[in-house]
C-alpha positions in Angstrom: -2.2 13.5 161.8 -1.3 10.1 163.2 -3.9 7.3 162.9 -4.2 4.8 165.7 -4.9 1.2 164.8 -5.9 -1.3 167.6 -5.7 -5.1 167.1 -8.3 -6.7 169.3 -9.9 -10.2 169.7 -10.2 -13.1 172.0 -7.1 -14.9 173.4 -4.7 -16.8 171.1 -5.9 -15.6 167.7 -2.5 -14.1 166.7 -2.8 -10.4 167.7 0.8 -10.1 168.9 2.1 -11.9 165.8 0.4 -9.3 163.6 1.6 -6.5 165.9 5.2 -7.7 165.5 4.7 -8.0 161.8 3.5 -4.4 161.5 6.2 -3.0 163.8 8.9 -4.8 161.9 10.5 -6.5 164.9 9.6 -8.9 167.6 8.9 -6.8 170.7 5.7 -8.6 171.9 6.0 -12.0 173.4 4.4 -14.7 171.3 3.5 -18.2 172.6 0.8 -20.8 172.1 -0.4 -20.3 175.6 -3.6 -18.2 175.7 -3.4 -14.9 177.5 0.3 -14.1 177.0 -0.4 -10.4 176.4 -1.9 -8.7 179.4 -1.1 -5.0 179.0 -1.8 -2.9 175.9 1.3 -2.1 174.0 1.9 0.7 171.4 4.5 1.2 168.8 5.0 2.7 165.3 3.6 0.4 162.6 4.2 0.5 158.9 2.9 -1.1 155.8 4.8 0.1 152.7 4.7 3.9 152.8 2.1 4.2 155.6 3.1 5.1 159.1 0.7 4.8 162.0 0.4 4.0 165.7 -0.5 0.4 166.4 -1.9 -1.0 169.7 -1.6 -4.6 170.8 -4.2 -5.7 173.3 -4.9 -8.5 175.7 -7.2 -11.3 174.6 -10.8 -10.2 175.4 -12.6 -12.3 178.0 -16.2 -11.5 179.2 -15.4 -11.1 182.9 -16.5 -8.5 185.3 -15.5 -10.0 188.6 -12.4 -8.0 189.5 -10.1 -10.8 188.3 -7.0 -10.3 186.1 -9.1 -11.2 183.1 -11.5 -8.4 184.1 -8.7 -5.9 184.4 -7.3 -7.1 181.0 -10.7 -6.5 179.5 -10.7 -2.9 180.8 -7.3 -2.3 179.2 -8.7 -3.6 175.9 -11.7 -1.3 176.1 -9.4 1.7 176.7 -7.6 0.8 173.5 -10.9 0.6 171.6 -11.8 4.0 172.9 -8.5 5.6 171.8 -8.3 3.9 168.3 -9.3 5.3 165.0 -9.4 1.9 163.3 -10.1 -1.4 164.9 -8.8 -4.7 163.5 -11.1 -7.3 165.0 -9.2 -10.6 164.7 -10.6 -14.1 164.8 -9.0 -17.5 164.2 -10.2 -18.5 160.7 -9.3 -22.1 161.2 -11.2 -22.4 164.5 -14.2 -20.5 163.1 -16.5 -18.1 165.0 -16.7 -18.9 168.7 -19.3 -17.7 171.3 -16.7 -15.3 172.7 -16.1 -13.8 169.2 -19.9 -13.2 169.0 -20.0 -11.6 172.4 -17.0 -9.3 171.5 -18.7 -8.4 168.2 -21.6 -6.9 170.2 -19.2 -4.8 172.3 -17.5 -3.5 169.2 -20.8 -2.6 167.5 -21.8 -0.5 170.6 -18.4 1.3 170.4 -19.3 2.9 167.1 -15.8 2.7 165.7 -14.4 1.8 162.3 -14.2 -2.0 162.7 -12.6 -4.4 160.2 -12.9 -8.1 160.6 -9.6 -10.0 160.2 -9.6 -13.8 159.7 -6.1 -14.8 160.8 -4.3 -18.1 160.1 -6.0 -18.1 156.7 -3.3 -19.8 154.8 -4.6 -23.0 153.1 -8.1 -24.3 152.5 -8.7 -25.3 156.1 -9.6 -21.6 156.8 -12.4 -21.4 154.2 -15.3 -22.6 156.4 -14.3 -20.2 159.2 -14.1 -17.3 156.8 -17.6 -18.1 155.6 -18.9 -18.2 159.2 -17.4 -14.8 159.9 -20.0 -13.0 157.8 -22.5 -13.7 160.5 -20.6 -11.3 162.9 -22.0 -8.4 160.9 -18.8 -6.6 159.8 -19.0 -7.4 156.2 -16.4 -9.4 154.2 -13.5 -10.6 156.5 -10.0 -9.9 155.4 -8.1 -13.2 154.9 -4.8 -12.8 156.6 -1.7 -14.8 157.8 0.2 -12.7 160.3 2.8 -15.4 160.6 3.5 -15.5 156.9 2.7 -11.9 156.0 -0.2 -12.7 153.7 -3.0 -10.2 153.2 -1.0 -7.1 154.1 -2.2 -5.4 150.9 -5.7 -5.4 152.2 -4.6 -3.9 155.5 -2.7 -1.2 153.6 -6.0 -0.2 151.9 -7.8 -0.1 155.2 -5.3 2.1 157.0 -4.7 4.3 153.9 -8.4 5.1 153.8 -8.3 6.1 157.5 -5.2 8.2 156.9 -6.9 10.1 154.1 -10.1 10.6 156.1 -8.0 12.0 159.0 -6.1 14.4 156.6 -9.4 15.7 155.2 -10.8 16.2 158.7 -7.7 18.1 159.7 -7.8 20.2 156.6 -11.5 21.1 157.2 -10.7 22.3 160.7 -7.8 24.5 159.5 -9.0 28.2 158.9 -8.6 29.5 155.4 -6.0 32.4 155.7 -7.3 34.1 152.5 -10.7 34.7 154.3 -9.1 36.5 157.3 -9.0 40.3 157.4 -5.6 41.9 156.8 -4.3 44.0 159.7 -1.2 46.2 159.5 1.0 45.8 162.6 4.3 47.4 163.3 6.6 44.7 164.6 10.0 45.3 166.2 13.0 43.8 164.4 13.7 40.1 165.3 17.1 40.5 166.8 16.8 37.6 169.2 16.0 39.7 172.3 13.0 40.5 174.4 12.3 43.2 176.9 13.6 41.0 179.6 16.9 40.3 177.8 18.2 37.6 175.4 15.4 35.4 174.1 15.4 31.8 175.5 15.5 29.3 172.7 13.9 25.9 173.0 16.6 23.3 173.6 15.4 19.9 172.2 16.7 17.1 174.3 16.8 13.5 173.4 14.4 10.9 174.8 15.6 9.1 177.9 14.9 5.3 178.3 14.4 4.3 181.9 13.7 0.6 182.7 12.1 -0.4 186.0 13.3 -3.8 187.3 12.9 -5.8 190.4 11.4 -8.9 192.0 7.7 -9.8 191.4 5.2 -7.6 193.2 7.7 -4.9 194.0 5.3 -2.3 192.6 6.8 -1.4 189.3 3.5 -1.1 187.3 1.8 0.8 190.2 4.7 3.3 190.3 4.6 3.9 186.5 0.8 4.3 186.6 1.1 7.0 189.2 3.9 8.7 187.3 1.9 9.0 184.1 -1.4 9.8 185.9 -3.5 6.9 184.5 -4.1 3.2 184.8 -1.8 2.5 181.9 -0.5 -0.8 183.1 -2.3 -3.8 184.6 -1.9 -4.0 188.4 -3.2 -6.2 191.2 -2.2 -8.1 194.3 -1.1 -11.1 192.2 2.6 -11.5 191.7 3.9 -11.8 188.2 1.1 -9.9 186.4 3.5 -8.2 183.9 4.9 -10.4 181.2 6.0 -8.2 178.4 8.3 -5.3 178.7 5.9 -2.4 178.1 7.2 1.1 177.0 5.2 4.0 178.2 6.1 7.5 176.9 5.9 10.2 179.6 6.5 14.0 179.2 8.3 15.3 182.3 9.6 18.9 182.5 9.6 19.2 178.8 11.4 16.0 178.1 10.0 12.6 176.9 10.9 9.8 179.3 10.3 6.3 177.9 9.3 4.3 181.1 9.8 0.6 180.5 7.9 -1.8 182.8 9.4 -5.2 183.0 8.4 -8.6 184.3 9.4 -9.3 187.9 12.4 -11.7 188.1 12.8 -14.5 190.5 15.8 -16.6 191.2 16.6 -18.8 188.2 16.0 -22.0 190.1 12.4 -21.0 190.7 11.6 -20.3 187.0 10.1 -23.4 185.5 7.3 -22.3 183.1 8.3 -21.6 179.5 6.2 -18.4 179.5 8.0 -17.0 182.6 11.4 -17.8 181.0 10.3 -15.8 177.9 9.2 -12.9 180.1 12.5 -12.9 182.1 14.5 -12.9 178.8 12.5 -10.0 177.6 13.2 -8.1 180.8 16.9 -8.8 180.5 16.9 -7.4 176.9 15.3 -4.2 178.3 18.5 -3.5 180.2 20.5 -3.4 177.0 18.2 -0.7 175.5 17.9 1.4 178.7 20.1 4.3 179.7 19.0 4.3 183.3 17.7 1.4 185.3 15.6 1.9 188.4 16.1 -1.2 190.7 12.9 -1.3 192.7 13.1 -2.9 196.2 10.4 -3.8 198.6 10.9 -1.8 201.8 9.7 -4.9 203.8 12.4 -7.2 202.4 15.1 -5.1 200.7 18.4 -6.4 199.3 17.3 -10.0 198.8 19.8 -12.2 196.8 17.9 -11.6 193.6 18.0 -7.8 194.1 21.8 -8.0 194.4 22.1 -10.3 191.3 20.0 -7.7 189.3 22.2 -4.8 190.5 25.3 -6.7 189.5 23.8 -7.5 186.1 23.0 -3.8 185.5 26.6 -2.8 186.5 28.1 -5.4 184.2 25.9 -4.1 181.3 27.3 -0.6 182.1 24.0 1.1 182.7 23.4 4.0 185.0 21.3 2.9 188.0 19.2 4.3 190.8 17.9 2.2 193.7 14.3 3.0 194.7 12.9 1.5 197.9 9.2 1.2 197.4 6.3 1.0 199.9 8.1 3.4 202.2 4.7 4.5 203.5 4.5 1.1 205.4 7.7 1.6 207.3 7.3 2.8 210.9 10.8 3.9 212.1 11.9 5.6 208.9 15.1 7.1 210.2 16.4 3.8 211.5 15.3 1.9 208.4 17.0 4.5 206.1 20.3 4.3 208.0 20.2 0.5 207.7 19.4 0.6 204.0 22.4 2.9 203.3 24.7 0.8 205.3 23.5 -2.4 203.5 23.8 -0.7 200.1 27.5 0.2 200.7 28.3 -3.2 202.1 26.5 -5.3 199.5 27.3 -3.2 196.4 30.9 -2.0 196.7 31.2 -2.0 192.9 28.6 0.8 192.8 29.9 2.9 195.7 27.8 6.0 196.3 24.8 4.8 194.2 21.7 7.0 194.7 19.1 5.5 197.0 15.6 7.0 197.0 12.7 6.1 199.2 9.3 6.2 197.5 5.7 5.1 197.6 4.4 4.2 194.2 0.9 3.7 195.5 0.7 7.2 197.0 3.0 8.9 194.5 5.5 10.1 197.2 9.0 11.3 196.2 8.6 10.8 192.5 10.2 14.2 192.0 13.2 13.0 194.0 13.4 9.9 192.0 13.4 11.8 188.7 16.1 14.2 190.1 18.3 11.2 190.9 17.6 9.7 187.4 18.7 12.9 185.7 21.8 13.2 188.0 23.0 9.7 187.2 22.4 10.2 183.5 24.6 13.3 183.6 27.4 11.4 185.4 27.0 8.4 183.0 27.7 10.8 180.2 30.7 12.4 182.0 33.9 13.2 180.1 37.2 14.1 181.8 39.9 15.8 179.9 43.2 14.0 179.4 45.2 16.7 181.2 43.0 16.4 184.3 43.2 12.6 184.2 47.0 12.6 184.1 47.3 15.1 186.9 45.0 13.0 188.9 46.9 9.8 188.0 50.2 11.4 189.2 48.7 12.3 192.5 47.2 8.8 192.9 50.5 7.0 192.2 52.4 9.4 194.5 50.0 8.7 197.4 49.9 4.9 196.7 52.6 3.7 194.3 51.8 0.6 192.2 53.4 -2.5 193.6 56.6 -4.2 192.6 56.1 -7.5 190.8 59.0 -9.9 190.5 61.3 -7.3 191.9 60.4 -4.7 189.3 58.2 -1.6 190.0 55.2 -1.2 187.6 55.1 2.1 185.8 51.7 3.8 185.0 52.6 6.0 182.1 49.5 7.6 180.7 45.7 7.7 180.9 42.9 8.9 178.7 39.1 8.5 178.4 38.0 6.3 175.5 34.3 6.8 175.6 31.3 7.7 177.7 28.0 5.8 178.5 29.5 4.4 180.7 32.8 6.4 181.4 35.6 4.2 180.1 39.3 4.8 180.5 42.5 3.4 179.1 45.6 3.2 181.3 48.9 2.6 179.6 51.3 0.7 181.9 54.7 -1.0 181.6 53.3 -4.5 182.3 49.5 -4.4 182.0 49.0 -8.1 182.9 50.9 -7.7 186.2 48.8 -4.8 187.6 46.8 -6.3 190.5 43.0 -6.2 190.5 43.1 -4.5 193.9 45.1 -1.6 192.5 42.7 -1.3 189.6 39.8 -1.0 192.1 41.8 1.6 193.9 42.0 3.7 190.7 38.3 3.2 189.8 37.2 4.3 193.3 39.5 7.2 193.0 38.0 8.2 189.7 34.5 8.1 191.3 35.6 10.3 194.2 37.7 12.8 192.2 35.4 13.4 189.3 32.0 13.1 191.0 30.7 9.9 189.5 29.2 8.0 192.6 27.4 4.8 191.7 28.4 5.1 188.0 29.7 2.0 186.3 33.3 2.7 185.3 35.4 0.7 182.8 39.2 0.7 183.2 41.2 -1.0 180.4 45.0 -1.5 181.1 47.2 -1.6 178.0 50.8 -1.8 177.3 52.6 1.2 175.7 54.3 4.5 176.3 53.1 8.0 176.9 52.8 9.5 173.4 53.5 13.0 174.8 56.6 12.1 176.8 59.7 11.6 174.6 61.8 10.8 177.6 59.6 7.8 178.5 61.4 4.6 177.8 
């Protein structure tokens, strides 16, 4: 049984630093600015031989006015509700603050297994604060330095005790087989068939990482919340609420989809604050770990310059992509708007000819099934493999229809083609003079690959190399 450990506390006490330490890599943004973390984030934590789920939370603020801070508080309270163990963190150097005292009252009412953590406890400057911490009523505080990794042995003891308690509880709930009556039952031989025919075996499929990207306030968090069926991510009318890239696992049609919400990205010239730069960098890293990227556009202002820059970036990274036009419920003349969108898509993104375009409403949950169908379709095409025989038959037809040009009076010879890898589909073309093959002719071949082998909108890599056809002895 997996134990869930939540790290909670007021802003800027070091919760995300400890989260990164337990996870073993820097996946949560860390900065001196209070309130960097806004959504709760979960990952697998480990201390030595222990494995557990760890939750990072927003800094607790005692607000109930509907503000961002109020919505952050609600996210923290959900984490407290779901946790088995709560690590209540204070800043040992700053001592106990009134907000710490208020949060301690909330935790006592929760009735959870709470352990007080005095962070930043390296050196003697933390001693007075650790003494003050006894007044919070959670016993002896654990002196810790999340930045330097001090005090992890005490955390190991805390989590280990919770793991043992969970194991005992699970064992107590398991029926004792020896006490059950024995019943003789004649079972048919297990030959892999049923009355309806051959038995269907469960086919495990790998997780799919899908990153949602777009400009601020495009509706990424709202869409993901509707997909998973809960207010998992912080939302609101304010632009730029999301800062960290948050991964939300979601089971859809028997498959785990890792939905990754990212910070909205503005034009580089408008990004001035250090924190926003960190958030944008985190979003860009999410592209590298995603297999499919959903570029979310606002139906009121689609295909802005920043949208096109993001689409070009995803193509250069070689990721499969779907364009989703959000807030479609606000569009009046939908047929006319859709025709204009498709025309703009083909005109502005010729490098992704045929890319799927889906109209949705994240707020109302419309067309999510169509969005997922498009995601699965582009994933399959992104994993496409074409046999060498088919490729070379296709290449012969392409060169016959449109021969490569003559350069310096000599006709270029395209000798042989093979697929080097998938994800994205990448091909090697062997030619007599690879450096002389014009870019326009290479684009002709790439578009031909898309049309002939059903890979619309898929990034395709074509590498031209010098060499002979290894299967043609007459080739000189």
